[in-house]
N, C-alpha and C positions, 0 to 999 in steps of 0.2 A: 481240275479242278476250279476250273473257270466256268465249264459248263454247268458243274454241280450249283456253285453260286448264281449264276445266272437262274436256274432254274428254282434256287430256293426263295430269292427276290421277289422272280417272277407268279412264284405261290402264297408268298405273304403279304405281296400288294392287293391280294382282294379277297378279304373277309368277305362276313356279313355286311357290315357297316361302312364298307370301304372306307378306309381309312389312307392317308395319301398325305405323305410332308410337303411342304411347298415350301419351296427354297428360294425365297424371294428374298431380293438384297433388303436392309434396312437399315436407317441412318441415325447410326448414335442407340444408345438407349433408352428414349424418351418414351415415355407413357402414350397412348394412342391416343389422338384429340377425341373427344367424344361426338362432335360434329362427321367427323370423316368415317367415324365407326357408322354411323345412324345412315350417313348416305352410300355407305358399302353393303350395308344392309337391305337398304332400298334397291338398289341396283341386282342384287342376288335374288331378290322378291318377283323383281321384273323379268330375270331371263328364266326361273322356273315357273312362273305363269305363263311366260310364253312357249317352253315345250309342252304342256297343256296341264300341268302340273298344282295342285293347291301347294301355295308355300307356307305352311304351317306356323312355323317359326324359323329364325334365325338372330344366333345368340353366338358370344364367344364365351367359353369356360377354361378354367384352370383348374387342372385335376394331376395331382402330383407333379407339380411342374411343369405340367405340359400343356401347352395352350393350345385349343382347338374353335376352329369357325364349323360349327355346330348347325346344319340345317336340318331341317323335319321337311317330309314332301307326303303329298297324299291323294287317293284318286280313288272315285265313288266305290270303286269294288277292289281296293287296297293296292300296295303297292308290293314290288318283287324285287329280286336284286338286281334284275335286269334293269330295271326302275331307276334303282340307285345309282346303278351304274351310268346309265345314260346323262343324268343331273351333274353327277359329280366328275365326266369328261368334259362338259359343258363350261361347268364354273372353273374347273380347274385351265382349260385356254383362255377362258374370261382374265382371270386372276395372272397368269401368264405375258399374254397379251398385254395387258393394261400396265405389269410392273411397279405394282405399287409399292413406295418407298415406305410408307407408313405400315406396312404392315410387317410385323417383325421376322425376320426367318426363324426358323424351326415352329410355324403353325402347321397344323394339319387339318386337313378338310375331311368332315365327316357327316357322310349322307345318310339317311334312313328316315323309316315311319315312325310317326310320334309315338306309337304303341298303345296299350290300351289305357293309359292315365295320362292321354294326352294333353300338351299344353293348351290353355286357353289366351289366345295373345287380342283379340279385336271384340270388339262387341257383338260381331255375326255369329261368332262361334257360339260366344254364352246364349244368343237369342237358339241358334240352330240346336243346343243340348240343354233348353229349359225342362228341368222334372229330372233332371240327370243329378247326381250327389258332384258334389265338389270341394277342392279346398284352395284357398284363395291367401296368401300370404302379403301383408301391407308392410308399408318402410315404417310407419308410426304404429305406436295404440290405438286401437278402435273400441270400445265398450270395453278396455282392460287387459287387450290381447292384439297380436300381430298374425295368429294364426285363426281363421276362420272356417270351419266346413260345415256343410249345410245344402239341402236342395236349391238349383236356380230358381228361384220365383219369376221373375222377370228384368230383364234389362234394355236399356236405350243407349242412348250415345255419349253418353257424361258418368253409367254408374251400373252395378250390378247387385240386383238385392238376393240375399240368399235367404233360405227358413234353416235356423242353425235349432237347436236344443235349446236356446232359449230365445228364440221368437224369430221375428226379421232384422237383418242383420243389411242397410243399403251401404257399399262400400265404392266410393269412389273411384273411378277408372284410375286416376292419377296418381292416387295412392297404392297403387296395386305392384309389390315389388315381384310377384310369380304368380301362377294359379294352372289346374291341371285338374283332369276329372278324377273321380275317386273308382278305382274296381273292387270290388268288394271279392272276386272271385265267384265260384257257385254255392250258393247257399244249399246247407246237407237237408233232403226232406223227412219226413217220418221223425220215430222217437232219436232225441239226442244220444249218440255215443258216451258211453261213462269217460270225464273228463279226467280218470287217472286208473291204478292201479289197483288203488285200495277201493275205487267204487266198483271194479269189475269183479273183485272179490267178493264184496257185499252181494251184488245182484246176482252172482252165481249161486252162492249159499240161499238166496231166497229161494233162485228158482229150484232147487235141488229139494227145500222144505216143501215146496207147491208141490213137488212130484211126488213125494212121501206121502203126504196127505192125499192125495189123489188114489193113492195104491191100498190105502185103508179104505 
């Protein structure tokens, strides 16, 4: 029974996203200090970049009462499971050695690629993906809305300009809650397929009528 249990634990610990619980002691149930959180993110970025990877984003997420330290990494040719494992092990060593009391017990570490709709977190990201479609969510209403989707026109160190359906929209970086690229998938080529069963039946009838007329 012990052998089976150990094998199950070993298999469970290596998912594609390499999720592993961090058993770090906590002091009380107080909310984490924002300044401490930002300092930890800076240390994580420095460690990831020191390993030769781009640190796309470091964020704390809470989903279904599970708190996660989420780290997105990237390389010019993309990342694989081995890359995620390398970074995950290095981060685990760092967190264990530091024995950070501010990090509550039960946190998970999640290391993965940013995916097709990668986050945009720095001015350089916006410059790199100029011409691509992106969605930007703001803390406050801007031009009557908090969600803005459009093409990245230009960016400097203080703001990004999106070309939306209503025109150009200048969004200061300090007002951005989150931003990410938009992936629409492969657009269908040629004539569009009928959108529903009724349309397909209608086209089939028209095709039959055309064949009958040719036979006459």
